[in-house]
C-alpha positions in Angstrom: 0.0 0.1 0.1 1.4 3.3 -0.9 1.8 5.9 1.7 0.0 9.1 1.7 0.4 12.2 4.0 -2.2 12.8 6.6 -5.5 13.9 5.2 -6.5 17.5 5.9 -10.2 18.7 6.0 -11.0 22.3 6.7 -14.2 22.8 8.5 -15.7 26.4 8.7 -18.3 27.4 11.3 -19.3 30.3 9.1 -22.8 29.6 9.1 -23.2 30.8 12.5 -19.9 32.5 13.3 -19.4 35.5 15.6 -17.4 38.1 13.7 -16.4 39.6 16.9 -12.9 39.3 18.0 -11.7 37.2 21.0 -11.6 38.7 24.3 -9.9 38.0 27.6 -8.3 35.7 26.7 3.6 5.5 30.8 3.0 6.1 34.5 6.6 7.2 35.1 6.9 9.9 37.6 10.2 11.9 37.7 11.0 13.0 41.3 11.1 16.8 41.9 14.9 16.9 42.3 15.2 15.7 38.6 13.4 18.7 37.3 15.5 21.5 35.9 13.3 24.6 35.6 15.8 25.9 32.9 14.9 23.0 30.7 11.3 24.1 30.5 10.3 26.8 27.9 9.7 30.2 29.3 6.3 30.3 28.2 3.8 27.9 26.6 1.2 29.7 24.6 -1.7 27.8 25.9 -5.3 28.7 26.8 -6.7 32.0 25.4 -3.2 33.2 24.3 -4.9 34.1 21.0 -2.7 37.1 20.4 0.5 35.1 20.0 -1.3 32.2 18.3 1.0 32.2 15.4 4.0 31.5 17.5 2.4 28.8 19.6 2.3 25.8 17.6 4.1 23.2 19.7 6.3 20.6 18.1 9.1 18.9 19.4 11.7 21.3 17.7 10.4 24.4 19.7 9.5 22.9 22.9 12.4 20.6 24.0 12.0 19.0 27.4 15.7 18.0 27.8 15.2 16.2 31.1 12.7 13.6 29.4 15.7 12.3 27.5 16.9 10.6 30.9 14.1 8.1 30.9 16.3 5.0 30.8 18.1 6.2 34.2 14.9 7.2 35.9 13.1 4.1 35.0 15.2 2.3 37.4 14.6 4.9 40.1 11.0 4.8 39.5 10.7 1.0 40.0 12.6 1.3 43.1 10.5 4.0 44.4 7.3 2.2 43.5 8.4 -0.7 45.5 8.9 1.1 48.5 5.9 3.5 48.3 3.1 1.4 46.9 0.1 2.8 48.6 -3.8 1.9 48.5 -6.1 4.1 46.8 -8.4 5.4 49.4 -10.5 7.4 46.9 -14.3 7.2 47.4 -14.6 7.5 43.8 -15.8 4.7 41.5 -13.1 2.2 41.2 -13.0 -0.2 38.0 -15.5 -2.8 38.0 -14.5 -4.7 34.9 -11.1 -6.1 33.3 -11.4 -6.8 29.9 -8.6 -8.4 28.4 -6.2 -6.8 31.0 -7.7 -3.3 30.6 -9.6 -1.7 33.4 -13.0 -0.3 32.9 -14.8 2.7 34.6 -18.4 2.2 33.5 -19.5 4.5 36.2 -17.1 7.3 35.5 -14.3 8.5 37.3 -12.8 12.1 38.1 -8.8 12.2 38.5 -6.0 14.6 38.5 -3.0 14.3 36.2 0.5 13.2 37.3 2.9 16.0 38.1 6.5 15.5 38.0 7.0 18.4 40.4 5.4 16.7 43.4 5.7 13.1 45.0 1.9 13.2 45.7 0.8 11.2 42.8 -0.8 8.0 44.5 -4.2 8.6 42.7 -3.3 10.6 39.6 -3.3 9.5 36.1 -0.7 9.7 33.3 -1.8 10.4 29.6 -0.5 6.8 28.9 -3.1 5.5 31.4 -5.9 7.5 29.8 -5.4 6.0 26.4 -4.3 2.5 27.3 -2.1 0.2 25.5 -1.4 1.2 22.0 -2.1 -2.2 20.6 -5.6 -2.3 21.9 -6.6 1.1 20.2 -8.6 1.1 17.0 -9.7 4.5 16.5 -9.0 7.8 18.5 -10.7 11.0 18.0 -8.8 13.9 20.0 -9.5 17.5 20.2 -7.1 20.1 21.8 -6.2 23.8 21.4 -2.5 22.9 20.9 -0.6 19.5 20.7 2.9 18.1 20.9 3.6 15.2 18.4 6.4 13.9 20.4 4.0 13.2 23.2 1.0 12.1 21.2 2.0 9.9 18.3 3.7 7.2 20.4 0.5 6.6 22.3 -1.5 5.4 19.4 0.4 2.6 17.6 -1.4 1.7 14.4 -4.6 3.2 15.5 -6.2 5.7 13.3 -6.4 9.1 14.8 -8.7 12.1 14.0 -7.2 15.4 15.4 -9.4 18.4 15.9 -7.7 21.6 16.3 -8.1 25.3 15.3 -6.9 26.0 11.8 -4.4 28.6 12.9 -2.5 26.1 15.0 -3.1 22.8 13.3 -0.1 21.4 11.5 0.0 18.1 9.5 1.6 15.1 10.8 3.7 12.9 8.7 1.9 9.7 9.6 -0.6 7.8 7.3 -3.0 7.0 10.1 -3.8 10.7 11.1 -6.5 12.7 9.9 -6.6 16.3 10.8 -9.9 18.0 11.4 -9.2 21.7 11.2 -11.7 23.9 12.9 -11.9 27.5 11.3 -13.3 29.1 14.4 -13.4 33.0 14.5 -12.8 32.8 18.2 -10.7 30.2 20.0 -11.3 26.6 19.5 -10.6 25.5 23.1 -12.2 22.1 23.6 -10.0 19.2 25.1 -11.5 15.8 24.9 -10.8 12.1 23.3 -13.1 9.5 22.2 -11.3 6.1 22.3 -12.4 3.1 20.5 -10.6 -0.2 21.6 -10.2 -3.7 20.0 -12.6 -5.2 22.5 -15.4 -3.1 21.3 -15.6 -0.6 24.2 -15.4 3.2 23.8 -13.9 5.5 26.3 -14.6 9.1 26.6 -12.2 11.5 28.2 -13.0 15.2 28.9 -10.2 17.1 30.5 -8.8 20.4 31.1 -5.6 19.8 29.7 -4.1 20.3 26.4 -2.3 17.5 24.6 1.1 18.9 25.5 3.7 17.8 28.1 3.5 21.0 30.2 -0.2 20.1 31.0 0.4 16.4 31.7 3.4 16.6 33.5 4.1 19.8 35.1 0.9 21.7 35.7 -2.1 20.1 37.4 -5.1 19.3 35.4 -8.3 17.4 36.0 -9.9 14.7 33.7 -13.3 12.9 33.5 -13.3 9.4 32.1 -16.1 7.1 31.5 -16.2 3.7 29.6 -19.1 2.4 27.6 -19.8 -1.2 26.3 -21.4 -1.9 23.0 -25.2 -2.4 23.4 -26.0 -6.1 24.5 -22.5 -6.5 26.0 -22.8 -4.7 29.4 -21.2 -6.2 32.7 -24.5 -7.6 33.9 -25.5 -8.6 30.6 -28.5 -6.3 30.5 -28.7 -3.3 27.7 -30.8 -0.2 27.4 -32.2 0.5 24.0 -33.3 3.9 24.8 -30.8 6.8 24.0 -29.5 8.4 27.2 -29.1 12.2 27.6 -25.2 11.8 27.6 -25.2 9.9 24.4 -27.6 12.7 22.9 -25.2 15.2 24.0 -22.1 13.6 22.3 -24.0 13.1 19.0 -25.2 16.7 18.8 -21.8 18.2 19.7 -20.0 15.9 17.2 -22.6 17.0 14.6 -22.1 20.6 15.2 -18.3 20.1 15.0 -19.0 18.6 11.4 -17.1 15.3 12.3 -19.2 13.5 9.7 -17.0 15.0 6.9 -13.7 13.4 8.5 -15.2 10.2 9.5 -16.4 9.6 5.9 -12.7 10.1 4.9 -11.6 7.5 7.5 -14.3 5.0 6.4 -13.0 5.1 2.8 -9.8 3.4 4.2 -11.1 1.5 7.1 -13.7 -1.1 6.5 -14.4 -1.8 10.1 -14.3 1.6 11.4 -16.2 1.7 14.8 -17.8 5.0 14.2 -18.8 5.6 10.4 -20.7 8.8 11.5 -21.7 10.7 14.5 -25.1 9.0 15.1 -23.4 5.6 15.2 -22.4 6.4 18.8 -26.0 5.0 19.6 -24.4 1.6 19.3 -22.8 1.8 22.7 -24.7 1.6 26.0 -24.8 4.9 28.0 -27.5 3.9 30.4 -25.0 4.1 33.5 -24.0 7.6 32.6 -24.8 10.4 35.1 -22.5 13.2 33.5 -23.9 15.7 31.1 -22.1 17.7 28.4 -21.9 21.5 28.6 -20.6 23.0 25.1 -20.0 26.6 24.1 -20.0 27.1 20.2 -18.8 30.3 18.5 -21.5 32.4 17.2 -24.8 34.5 17.9 -27.4 31.9 19.3 -31.1 32.9 19.1 -34.3 31.2 20.0 -35.1 29.4 23.2 -33.9 25.9 22.2 -30.6 27.0 20.6 -29.8 29.2 23.7 -30.4 26.5 26.2 -28.0 24.2 24.5 -24.8 26.3 24.8 -22.9 28.5 27.3 -24.0 29.5 30.7 -27.6 29.1 29.5 -26.9 25.3 29.1 -25.4 25.3 32.7 -28.9 26.9 33.7 -30.8 24.3 32.1 -28.8 21.3 33.6 -28.9 22.9 37.2 -32.7 23.3 36.9 -32.8 19.6 35.6 -30.9 18.5 38.6 -33.4 20.0 40.9 -31.2 22.6 42.5 -32.2 25.8 41.1 -32.8 29.1 43.2 -35.1 31.9 41.9 -34.4 35.5 42.3 -36.4 35.6 45.6 -34.0 33.0 47.2 -36.6 30.3 46.9 -36.2 26.7 45.5 -37.5 26.5 42.1 -38.4 22.9 42.8 -39.7 22.9 46.1 -38.7 20.2 48.5 -39.7 19.3 52.1 -39.1 22.2 54.5 -38.0 24.6 51.9 -38.2 27.8 53.8 -38.7 30.8 51.7 -36.2 33.4 50.8 -33.2 31.8 52.4 -31.5 29.8 49.6 -28.4 30.8 47.3 -25.8 28.9 45.3 -22.2 29.4 46.6 -20.0 29.5 43.7 -16.2 28.7 43.3 -14.6 29.5 39.9 -11.2 28.1 39.2 -9.3 28.6 36.0 -6.1 29.6 34.1 -7.2 32.7 32.8 -9.2 35.7 33.9 -11.6 37.9 32.0 -12.1 41.6 32.0 -15.2 41.3 34.4 -18.0 43.7 35.0 -20.7 43.2 37.7 -23.5 43.1 34.8 -21.9 40.0 33.3 -21.1 38.4 37.0 -25.0 38.7 37.7 -25.7 37.2 34.4 -23.7 34.3 35.1 -24.9 33.8 38.6 -28.4 33.8 37.2 -27.6 30.8 35.3 -25.5 29.2 37.8 -28.8 29.4 39.9 -30.8 27.6 37.3 -32.7 30.6 36.2 -34.2 31.3 32.7 -35.4 34.8 33.5 -33.0 36.4 31.0 -33.8 34.3 27.9 -36.5 35.9 25.8 -39.5 33.8 25.8 -38.6 31.9 28.8 -38.8 34.6 31.5 -40.3 31.9 34.0 -39.3 33.8 37.2 -39.3 37.4 35.8 -42.2 38.3 38.3 -39.8 37.3 41.2 -37.2 39.7 39.6 -39.7 42.7 39.6 -40.8 42.0 43.2 -37.4 42.3 44.7 -35.8 45.6 45.4 -33.7 47.1 42.7 -30.2 45.5 42.8 -27.0 47.4 43.1 -25.9 47.2 39.5 -22.3 47.2 40.7 -22.6 44.7 43.3 -20.8 41.4 42.6 -22.9 38.1 43.2 -21.7 35.4 45.6 -19.0 34.0 43.2 -15.5 33.4 44.4 -12.9 33.6 41.8 -9.7 31.5 42.3 -6.5 32.3 40.8 -2.7 32.0 42.1 -1.1 35.0 43.8 2.2 36.2 42.8 3.8 34.9 46.1 2.4 31.4 45.1 4.1 31.5 42.1 7.4 32.5 43.3 7.0 29.5 45.7 6.3 26.9 42.9 8.3 23.8 43.1 9.4 24.3 39.4 9.8 28.2 39.6 7.7 30.9 38.5 8.2 30.1 34.7 5.9 27.2 35.2 3.1 29.8 35.3 3.7 30.8 31.6 0.1 29.7 30.7 -1.8 31.5 33.3 -3.3 34.5 32.1 -3.9 37.8 34.0 -2.6 41.4 33.6 -2.4 44.7 35.2 -4.9 46.2 32.8 -7.7 43.9 34.0 -6.7 44.1 37.8 -6.7 47.8 37.7 -9.8 48.2 36.1 -12.4 49.9 38.3 -15.0 47.3 37.5 -12.7 44.3 38.2 -14.0 42.5 41.6 -10.8 42.4 43.5 -12.5 41.7 46.8 -13.8 38.2 45.5 -10.4 36.9 44.6 -9.3 33.8 46.3 -6.1 31.7 46.6 -6.0 28.3 45.0 -3.3 26.3 46.6 -3.1 22.7 45.3 -3.7 19.9 47.7 -0.6 18.2 46.4 2.0 21.0 47.1 3.2 24.2 45.5 2.4 23.6 41.9 0.4 25.5 39.3 -3.2 24.5 38.4 -4.4 24.6 34.9 -7.5 22.8 35.7 -10.9 24.7 34.9 -13.6 24.0 37.5 -16.8 25.4 38.9 -18.3 24.2 42.1 -21.9 25.1 43.0 -23.1 24.3 46.4 -26.9 25.0 47.5 -27.0 26.8 50.9 -29.1 28.8 53.1 -28.4 32.3 54.2 -28.8 31.6 58.0 -27.9 28.7 60.5 -30.3 25.8 60.6 -31.0 24.4 64.1 -32.4 21.0 65.4 -35.8 22.5 65.9 -35.7 23.6 62.0 -35.0 20.2 61.1 -37.7 18.4 63.2 -40.3 18.4 60.7 -37.8 17.9 57.6 -40.0 15.5 55.7 -43.0 16.9 54.0 -45.2 16.1 50.9 -44.2 18.1 47.9 -46.6 18.9 44.9 -45.8 15.7 43.3 -46.6 13.6 46.3 -43.0 12.5 47.0 -41.2 13.0 50.0 -38.6 15.8 49.7 -36.1 17.0 52.1 -33.9 20.1 52.6 -30.3 20.8 52.4 -28.9 22.9 55.3 -26.0 25.4 55.8 -25.0 28.3 57.9 -24.1 31.8 57.4 -20.4 30.9 56.5 -20.5 30.0 52.8 -17.3 27.9 53.3 -18.6 25.5 55.6 -21.7 23.7 56.6 -23.5 23.9 59.8 -21.6 22.7 62.9 -22.7 19.6 64.8 -24.1 21.7 67.6 -26.6 23.3 65.0 -27.6 20.3 63.2 -27.7 16.7 64.5 -26.2 14.8 61.6 -27.9 11.4 62.8 -31.1 13.0 61.8 -30.2 14.5 58.7 -31.7 12.7 55.8 -31.4 13.4 52.0 -33.2 12.4 48.8 -31.3 10.4 46.1 -33.0 12.1 43.2 -32.3 15.7 43.7 -29.0 17.4 43.7 -27.7 19.7 46.4 -24.9 21.0 44.2 -22.7 20.3 41.3 -19.3 20.6 39.7 -18.2 21.3 36.2 -14.9 20.1 34.8 -13.8 21.1 31.4 -12.0 23.5 29.1 -14.2 26.7 30.1 -12.2 29.3 31.8 -14.4 31.6 34.0 -14.7 34.4 31.2 -17.5 35.9 29.0 -15.6 34.7 25.7 -15.9 31.1 27.0 -19.3 31.1 28.6 -21.1 33.8 26.4 -23.0 37.0 27.2 -26.5 38.0 26.4 -26.8 40.8 23.8 -29.4 43.7 23.7 -31.4 41.9 21.2 -31.6 38.7 23.4 -29.2 36.4 21.7 -26.5 34.5 23.5 -22.9 35.6 21.9 -20.3 33.2 22.4 -16.6 33.7 21.2 -15.1 30.3 21.9 -15.6 26.6 21.4 -15.6 24.9 24.7 -16.4 21.4 26.3 -16.9 20.1 29.7 -19.0 17.9 31.9 -21.7 18.7 34.5 -21.6 16.4 37.6 -24.5 16.6 39.8 -23.8 16.1 43.7 -26.5 14.5 45.9 -26.8 15.1 49.6 -26.8 18.2 52.0 -24.2 20.7 51.9 -21.7 18.7 54.0 -22.1 15.6 52.0 -22.0 17.8 48.5 -18.7 19.7 49.8 -17.1 16.4 50.6 -18.1 15.1 47.2 -16.7 18.1 45.5 -13.4 17.8 47.5 -12.9 14.3 45.5 -13.2 16.1 42.2 -11.2 19.6 42.9 -7.6 20.2 42.8 -7.3 22.9 45.4 -7.7 23.3 49.2 -10.9 24.0 50.7 -12.5 25.9 52.4 -10.9 28.7 50.1 -9.2 31.9 51.4 -9.4 35.4 50.3 -6.4 37.3 48.9 -4.6 39.0 51.7 -4.1 42.8 51.8 -0.8 42.5 50.1 -1.7 39.8 47.6 -1.9 40.6 43.7 -2.4 38.0 41.2 0.2 36.1 39.1 0.7 38.3 36.1 3.5 36.3 33.9 3.9 39.2 31.6 4.3 41.8 34.1 6.7 39.5 36.2 8.8 39.3 33.2 9.1 43.0 32.8 9.4 43.8 36.5 9.9 41.0 39.0 9.3 43.6 41.7 5.5 44.3 40.8 3.9 44.6 44.1 0.4 45.7 45.6 1.7 49.2 46.5 2.5 50.0 43.0 -0.7 48.5 41.6 -2.8 50.2 44.5 -1.3 53.7 43.7 -2.2 53.2 39.9 -5.6 51.8 41.1 -6.5 54.9 43.2 -5.8 57.1 40.0 -8.3 55.1 38.1 -11.0 54.7 40.8 
């Protein structure tokens, strides 16, 4: 068979494009002592670095990690350490329930953190090799990333066919006949990071991650990943099978259709007789009946009409939160009443972690918080709690909602185990920080639970809470009949939004929860907390989105203590979070390179002039 170059198919999103410019934005573990920061590039142009996109195509020639050449020497050391430090995995998350031909399966899904070479706390983390499995077991891989490194990715796939989706401006062809480029000609930033992995045993694995497919993200900065394995229908673990399409299955087929993946799949099918996925609708061949996660997508463009708006961006988040039963209206009432659902006492406590900050205004903060509370009142034609909005006193137009923004401080960056240069793909600048509209008083530190390392993870945590403490007396009559006749219960909290009620306030032996209503949720994916990623409503009522993004929505079931414990399993940072100190300033890589002595006094002096 004659060799051919990798096929390139250019896909344009011009039919609904947004013409505005982008805004904002092996399981080997090398011990920390082996890392030489000087061997790491000064800056990896990753997420939202659109201004320097032309220089950010990462290949082996312009991103040399010299220390990786020492693998043979380090392998012996790794095996020695492994023999001494084998630890039991104490995670409460779902462990593999099946071993098919030597490959572990995770049919109920799992959330993990990436291996990090700068810390020894890697007991429960995953390498990129573990995510994709053994190369000889791979049949077809669909991968998507903002940027990629071929020296990292090509060895993972063996003889499998590979479809690689990337933004056209960063995509480069691969001199490998098994690779097919799916170039996305997005007007904004194509930022989605995922993989769909088809194996020789017939199973399918989905990977949704916060990491680009580059070594910096999989070895030196902390990232989060969601993985779930799906068997072919009729071949489930217990022999049962569901013929009905699940919501998660529908989510995937819709997103892949919008990505126009059929165009590339047809090209692969012409050269692969037994292609597992000849078109996006064929994803229905796998059994998604055990899935609980939902996809959250952002697609570049102006989205109009109720149905279209509810499928993307922060409006999609609102729809999923409403569906999970943990929405709160503008009066502080639960949208779906449950048991002793006291009036006007509820709110959603939000923590937003990311690697890039936006040019925030209070108006957009309230818009996002509206959706994060499960409200549709801003969508034309779906103003379900508009009356509740009118009944409240007029809100302070400059008041920031209860959203905590997490981002590393300059001091944290200077104490990083790999040095400040490891923070080259964290994006914040003095212009944003000094803007009078920037909500400086809601900034919080985000120290990793694994030590002084940078987090590239993008997560949002929403916990349903009450605005006052709940006592035993209030819990006495907690079970009541709701409108649908089912027994419902409340979720409880106190005034401190960082912790649930103390044992003296609530007797935990009396606390009960319902399994079908969520008390919180976690988002994991490519979205940074920016208007470019999540979208903003226009004056005409459309939802304008700049970027392509993808993530998963994970509902949490229980009261706020249980939900916080579950969230801790998914999130990378220490909780409860702490606010910036008086002398803290955000990590600003560009400013640091110009003047390492930038500090709060200098910024405050400038701020006073602006304010």
